[in-house]
C-alpha positions, 0 to 999 in steps of 0.5 A: 575538521571532519570527525568520524560518525559517532554511534549516536549519529548512527542511531539517529539515522536509523531512527529517522529511517524507521520514522520515514518507513512508519510514515510511508506505511501510515500514509500509503498502505493503511488508506489503501487497506481501508479502501480495499475493504470498501471495494471488496464489499461493494464489488462482491455484494453485486457479483458472485465470484463463481459466476465470473469467468476469465478466458472460459476458466472459472476464476476460483473453485471457492468463493473464499479464494476469489474474495482473498485474491480480489482483496489483495488485487484491490489493495495493490491497486489502491496502494499504487494510487496512494504511493503515487500521491505520496511521491507527488506530495513529497516532490512539492516540498522544498529540497532543503526539507527532505 
């Protein structure tokens, strides 16, 4: 006999989805954020953003804009790296544990 899903089942499924989302954010986005801070500090302590040119055009009119763009680029790159690591780690578990 198959019974209809109860509101408790729906609540449990939503709770599990929220936990998975939180785990993803903590294991992927947070380390990427921290590494973006480190990379930003290291790169822009050595390079003045107003001296960088891309195809003969200045990167940004203000240093703050270059720092902001650089931070989000670093964050995106580190998030991709952490995300791939997270997915590869999930693939190593037994199928019954997913």
